C-alpha positions as CSV (number, residue, x, y, z in Angstrom):
1,X,-34.2,5.6,3.5
2,X,-32.1,8.4,2.1
3,X,-28.5,8.0,1.5
4,X,-26.2,10.8,2.8
5,X,-23.1,11.5,0.8
6,X,-19.9,13.1,2.0
7,X,-18.9,16.2,0.2
8,X,-16.2,15.6,-2.4
9,X,-12.9,16.7,-1.1
10,X,-10.7,18.7,-3.4
11,X,-7.3,17.0,-3.9
12,X,-4.8,18.4,-1.5
13,X,-2.5,21.0,-3.0
14,X,1.0,20.4,-1.7
15,X,3.3,23.3,-1.0
16,X,7.1,23.4,-0.9
17,X,8.2,26.2,1.4
18,X,11.3,27.8,2.8
19,X,11.4,29.8,6.1
20,X,14.1,32.0,7.4
21,X,14.9,31.3,11.0
22,X,15.9,33.8,13.6
23,X,19.6,32.9,13.2
24,X,19.3,33.7,9.4
25,X,19.4,30.0,8.3
26,X,16.9,28.6,5.9
27,X,14.6,25.6,6.5
28,X,12.8,23.8,3.6
29,X,9.7,21.6,4.0
30,X,6.4,20.5,2.5
31,X,2.8,20.7,3.6
32,X,-0.8,20.8,2.5
33,X,-1.7,23.6,4.8
34,X,0.9,26.3,4.8
35,X,-0.6,28.7,7.3
36,X,-1.1,25.9,9.8
37,X,2.5,24.6,9.3
38,X,4.0,28.1,9.8
39,X,2.0,28.5,13.0
40,X,3.3,25.1,14.1
41,X,6.9,26.1,13.4
42,X,6.4,29.2,15.6
43,X,4.5,27.4,18.4
44,X,5.9,26.1,21.7
45,X,5.0,22.5,21.2
46,X,5.1,21.8,17.5
47,X,7.3,22.4,14.4
48,X,10.4,20.8,13.2
49,X,13.2,20.0,15.6
50,X,15.5,22.3,13.6
51,X,13.2,25.3,13.9
52,X,12.4,24.9,17.6
53,X,15.6,26.5,18.7
54,X,15.5,29.1,15.9
55,X,12.2,30.8,16.4
56,X,10.5,32.9,15.1
57,X,10.5,31.7,11.5
58,X,9.4,33.8,8.6
59,X,8.0,32.5,5.2
60,X,10.3,33.5,2.4
61,X,9.4,31.2,-0.4
62,X,6.6,28.7,-1.5
63,X,5.5,26.9,-4.6
64,X,2.7,24.5,-5.3
65,X,3.1,20.8,-6.2
66,X,0.4,18.4,-7.6
67,X,1.3,15.5,-5.4
68,X,3.2,14.5,-2.3
69,X,5.7,12.7,-4.5
70,X,6.3,15.8,-6.6
71,X,6.6,18.0,-3.5
72,X,9.1,15.6,-1.8
73,X,11.3,15.4,-5.0
74,X,11.3,19.2,-5.3
75,X,12.0,19.6,-1.5
76,X,15.1,17.4,-1.9
77,X,16.2,19.3,-5.0
78,X,16.0,22.6,-3.1
79,X,17.8,21.2,0.0
80,X,20.7,20.2,-2.3
81,X,21.0,23.8,-3.7
82,X,23.8,26.1,-2.6
83,X,22.8,28.9,-0.3
84,X,23.5,31.3,-3.2
85,X,21.0,29.5,-5.5
86,X,18.4,29.4,-2.7
87,X,18.7,33.1,-2.3
88,X,18.3,33.5,-6.1
89,X,15.2,31.4,-6.0
90,X,13.7,33.5,-3.2
91,X,14.6,36.7,-5.1
92,X,13.0,35.4,-8.3
93,X,9.8,34.6,-6.5
94,X,9.6,38.0,-4.8
95,X,10.0,40.0,-8.0
């Protein structure tokens, strides 16, 4: 009897991201699938409560993290930044 093995899964690469909402505010979150999460933010039935009333959203920043813990810590750090610092971060990434 042969044994079947599951393919080894690559560790999830976490992403910290910021989206600009239709009212020009910024929303910061984390995910392992950025494309899917952006689609959820812009869909009728999913996405964060904050972004539901502020659609459409547009990705303006993302960065990788090695673990969920690291991603969460960085997300909290970004959320505590001033708007001016967040705008600098976005500008630095888009250079």
